[in-house]
KEVO-594428 format. One record per residue (C-alpha): residue number from 1; residue in three letters; x, y, z. Coordinates in steps of 0.1 Angstrom, whole numbers, plus 2048, in hexadecimal, padded with zeros to 3 digits. Layout:
<atoms>
  num  residu    u    v    w
  NUM     ALA    X    Y    Z
...
</atoms>
This chain:
<atoms>
  num  residu    u    v    w
    1     MET  71F  895  7D9
    2     ARG  6FA  88E  7D3
    3     LEU  6FE  86C  7E4
    4     LEU  70E  87B  803
    5     ALA  6F3  895  805
    6     ALA  6D7  87C  800
    7     HIS  6E4  867  81E
    8     GLY  6ED  885  834
    9     LEU  711  87C  834
   10     ARG  731  88F  839
   11     PRO  753  87F  835
   12     ASP  766  878  856
   13     THR  789  885  851
   14     ASP  793  875  872
   15     LEU  78F  854  85F
   16     GLY  7A3  862  841
   17     GLN  784  865  82C
   18     HIS  789  87A  80D
   19     PHE  771  86D  7F3
   20     LEU  77D  86D  7CF
   21     LEU  765  87F  7B7
   22     ASP  778  87E  796
   23     GLU  76A  862  780
   24     ASN  788  866  768
   25     LEU  7A0  85D  784
   26     VAL  789  840  78E
   27     ASP  78B  832  76A
   28     LEU  7B1  839  76A
   29     ALA  7B5  824  78A
   30     VAL  7A2  807  77B
   31     ARG  7B5  809  75B
   32     GLU  7D8  80C  76B
   33     ALA  7D0  7EE  781
   34     ALA  7C8  7DB  761
   35     ILE  7A8  7CE  771
   36     GLY  798  7B3  75B
   37     PRO  77A  79B  75E
   38     ALA  78F  780  76F
   39     ASP  79B  797  78B
   40     VAL  790  798  7AF
   41     VAL  796  7BB  7BD
   42     LEU  79C  7C6  7E1
   43     GLU  791  7EA  7E8
   44     VAL  798  7FA  80A
   45     GLY  783  818  813
   46     PRO  768  817  7F9
   47     GLY  757  835  808
   48     ILE  738  83B  7F4
   49     GLY  741  823  7D9
   50     VAL  74D  839  7BC
   51     LEU  76B  823  7B5
   52     THR  759  803  7C0
   53     VAL  73F  806  7A5
   54     ALA  75A  80A  78A
   55     LEU  76D  7EC  798
   56     ALA  74D  7D7  799
   57     ARG  747  7DE  774
   58     ALA  76A  7D3  76A
   59     ALA  772  7B6  782
   60     ALA  764  794  78B
   61     ALA  760  79D  7AF
   62     VAL  768  7B9  7C8
   63     HIS  770  7B7  7ED
   64     ALA  769  7DA  7FB
   65     VAL  775  7E0  81F
   66     GLU  765  7FD  831
   67     LEU  769  808  855
   68     ASP  74E  823  857
   69     ARG  72B  814  85D
   70     ARG  71C  836  857
   71     LEU  721  830  832
   72     GLU  70E  810  831
   73     SER  6EE  81E  821
   74     ALA  700  834  808
   75     LEU  717  818  7FE
   76     ALA  6FA  800  7FA
   77     ASP  6E9  81A  7E4
   78     ALA  707  81F  7CE
   79     LEU  70D  7F9  7CA
   80     SER  6E9  7F1  7C2
   81     GLY  6EB  7D7  7A6
   82     CYS  710  7D0  7AC
   83     ASP  70B  7AB  7B6
   84     ASN  730  7A4  7B4
   85     VAL  73A  7BB  7D1
   86     VAL  73D  7AF  7F5
   87     VAL  741  7CA  80F
   88     HIS  756  7C0  82E
   89     TRP  750  7D7  84B
   90     GLY  76E  7DC  862
   91     ASP  791  7E9  865
   92     ALA  7A6  7DD  847
   93     MET  7C5  7DC  85D
   94     ARG  7B3  7C3  874
   95     LEU  79D  7AE  85E
   96     PRO  7AC  78D  851
   97     LEU  7AF  798  82D
   98     SER  7C2  778  825
   99     ASP  7A2  765  82A
  100     LEU  78E  777  80F
  101     THR  77D  760  7F6
  102     PRO  783  761  7DA
  103     PRO  7A6  76F  7E1
  104     PRO  7AE  791  7D2
  105     THR  7C5  795  7B4
  106     ALA  7C6  7BB  7B5
  107     LEU  7C4  7D7  7CF
  108     VAL  7B4  7F7  7C2
  109     SER  7AC  812  7DC
  110     ASN  7AB  836  7E5
  111     LEU  7BD  82E  805
  112     PRO  7B6  840  826
  113     TYR  7D6  854  82B
  114     ASP  7DE  847  84E
  115     ILE  7E0  822  844
  116     ALA  7EE  826  821
  117     THR  811  819  828
  118     PRO  809  7FD  841
  119     LEU  7ED  7F0  82C
  120     LEU  801  7F0  80C
  121     LEU  81E  7DE  81E
  122     GLU  808  7C4  82E
  123     SER  7F7  7BD  80D
  124     ILE  818  7B5  7FD
  125     TRP  821  798  814
  126     GLY  7FF  791  823
  127     LEU  7EC  78D  802
  128     PRO  802  779  7EB
  129     THR  7E7  775  7D1
  130     LEU  7E8  79B  7CA
  131     GLU  7F8  7A1  7A8
  132     ARG  7F1  7C6  7A3
  133     TRP  7EA  7E5  7B7
  134     CYS  7DD  808  7AE
  135     VAL  7D8  81F  7CC
  136     MET  7D3  843  7D4
  137     ALA  7E7  850  7F2
  138     GLN  7F8  870  7FF
  139     ARG  812  87B  7E5
  140     GLU  82F  87C  7FD
  141     VAL  826  859  809
  142     VAL  827  84C  7E5
  143     ASP  848  85E  7DF
  144     ARG  856  84B  7FE
  145     TRP  84B  82A  7EF
  146     LEU  85C  832  7CE
  147     ALA  87B  844  7DC
  148     ALA  89E  839  7D0
  149     PRO  8BB  831  7E7
  150     GLY  8CD  84E  7F6
  151     GLY  8B0  866  7F4
  152     ARG  89F  879  810
  153     LEU  87F  865  80C
  154     TYR  88F  842  809
  155     GLY  888  82C  827
  156     GLY  879  80B  833
  157     PRO  859  80E  81E
  158     SER  86D  815  7FF
  159     VAL  881  7F5  804
  160     LEU  864  7DE  80C
  161     VAL  84E  7EB  7F0
  162     GLN  86A  7EA  7D5
  163     LEU  875  7C6  7DF
  164     ALA  853  7B9  7D3
  165     LEU  843  7D3  7BC
  166     ALA  84C  7E5  79C
  167     THR  83B  807  796
  168     THR  827  808  776
  169     PHE  816  82A  779
  170     ARG  817  84A  78F
  171     ARG  803  86A  78C
  172     SER  800  887  7A4
  173     VAL  7DC  890  7AD
  174     GLY  7D0  8B2  7B8
  175     ARG  7BB  8B8  7D7
  176     GLU  79C  8C5  7C4
  177     VAL  791  8A2  7B9
  178     PHE  788  898  7DD
  179     VAL  76D  8A1  7F5
  180     PRO  776  8AF  80E
  181     ARG  797  8BC  7FF
  182     PRO  7B5  8AD  811
  183     ARG  7D0  8C4  81E
  184     VAL  7EA  8B1  80A
  185     ASP  7EF  8A7  7E6
  186     SER  7EA  883  7DB
  187     ALA  7F7  86B  7C2
  188     LEU  7E9  84D  7AF
  189     VAL  803  831  7AC
  190     ALA  801  80E  79C
  191     PHE  817  7F0  7A2
  192     ARG  81B  7CC  796
  193     ARG  82A  7B1  7AA
  194     ILE  84E  7A6  7A1
  195     GLY  855  790  7BF
  196     PRO  848  782  7DF
  197     GLY  844  798  7FE
  198     PRO  864  79C  813
  199     GLY  865  782  82E
  200     PRO  864  789  853
  201     GLY  88A  78A  857
  202     VAL  88E  7A4  83B
  203     ARG  872  7B8  84A
  204     ARG  882  7B8  86C
  205     LEU  8A3  7C1  85D
  206     VAL  895  7DF  84A
  207     ARG  882  7EB  869
  208     ALA  8A2  7E9  87E
  209     ALA  8B7  7FA  863
  210     PHE  8A1  818  85E
  211     GLY  896  81A  883
  212     ALA  8B6  82C  88A
  213     ARG  8BB  83E  86A
  214     ARG  8D6  856  874
  215     LYS  8ED  839  87F
  216     THR  903  824  86A
  217     LEU  8F3  803  860
  218     VAL  90B  7F0  876
  219     ASN  900  804  895
  220     ALA  8DB  804  88B
  221     LEU  8DA  7DE  888
  222     ALA  8EF  7DA  8A8
  223     LEU  8D2  7EB  8BA
  224     GLY  8BC  7D0  8AB
  225     GLY  8D1  7B5  8BA
  226     ALA  8EA  7AE  89E
  227     ASP  910  7AA  8A3
  228     ARG  923  7C8  896
  229     ALA  93F  7B3  887
  230     GLU  927  79C  875
  231     VAL  914  7B9  867
  232     ALA  935  7C9  85B
  233     ALA  940  7A8  84B
  234     ALA  91E  7A3  83A
  235     LEU  91F  7C7  82C
  236     ALA  942  7C2  81F
  237     ALA  937  7A3  80C
  238     LEU  91C  7B9  7FC
  239     GLY  936  7D4  7F3
  240     HIS  92E  7ED  80E
  241     PRO  945  7FD  828
  242     PRO  93C  7F9  84D
  243     SER  934  81E  84E
  244     VAL  917  81B  836
  245     ARG  8F5  828  840
  246     PRO  8D4  816  839
  247     GLU  8C9  82E  81E
  248     ALA  8E7  826  809
  249     LEU  8DC  802  803
  250     ALA  8C6  7F8  7E6
  251     PRO  8A7  7E3  7EE
  252     ALA  8B8  7C5  7DE
  253     ASP  8D4  7C7  7F8
  254     PHE  8BD  7C0  816
  255     PRO  8B3  79B  80F
  256     PRO  8D7  78E  80C
  257     LEU  8E1  7A3  82B
  258     ALA  8C4  794  83F
  259     GLU  8CF  771  833
  260     ALA  8F4  777  83C
  261     LEU  8EA  782  85F
  262     GLY  8D2  765  864
  263     TRP  8B3  77C  866
  264     THR  89C  764  855
  265     ASP  87E  760  86D
</atoms>
């Protein structure tokens, strides 16, 4: 708060800025990400550097990606003496993060709410060197990532996350630890990689499947260009009736279904 005041700054909620003030949660995020002296960390949305400083103390190097140039002087102030931090100015969804050198091994961030899901998903297949994640996001969004088949929150993000990542930690976080207070509750969640990111064909299949959620999977994929009979036959080989809906399939069902349908590119 003193740093914000000293630089005459107010968080811009239009950019999803809700700065984390609780140092205990900062330490918890670093710990649950298992950051060590060999790690290179990617942080998206460092804000005024509260988490960035903690990451710099624990890791070999930190890539901090920040969109808001208003924060430049405050962030430089906070990072004084942190010679292992490089700040990359720009939109994390547009910057070529795969070109970062050295490449990141962990992603630890208090994510802007509006890009939490697309950024997490893109990091899974776009940054194959990532081994661990520990991120703060809207609680319902985290619940969607972790949802089991058949549930109300289960969908495309659930499938794509769970195909590549295993959850190692989750904790709900109240609104009072942020400035300004968000209108929704948050959650801190940690993952470790258990497989490569889903390929383009699987991603296309998942999008088509859940793009028409109220339809059967046969009809949903037909809208995406698949042959109904081929889909029904592939589902039967996986032990599912032709009337099955997308939310009834487990994440592990989607790669063999994509392969059977020839959705590999």
